[in-house]
Phi, psi and omega in degrees: 000132179274120188296327182293320179289325177300312181298317179297309181303313180295319181297316181294314179300331181258009177051046179254154174270169177298323178298316180294320179293318179297324177293320178299322182268358177070034178227173181284157178297320179298318177297316175302312179306318178296332174292316184296321184277349183077010181285340171225154177276148174287135178283146186306323183298342183265350185296318179299318180293318178297315181300317180295307181302316185271359177057054176231162178284141181305315184301326180294340179276340184285151175305147184309319182291328177290319179301314179299316181297313180300313181298319179297314178301323182272350181071035175244000000 
């Protein structure tokens, strides 16, 4: 799942502005905008809050290669 698309979809479905989303996530509006446009990567420390807010599994937000590595390490 591409995190920028998830953020946009969640924000639109809930009729939120970028400012409201940034407030919910505890970051600046400019920083949030950069996540939506993909001009900056989301720092790992924010993934848990995004997963909780958007009601998705944390592992689903991670890049595919990370998901595969985690599953391989866990034997699932």
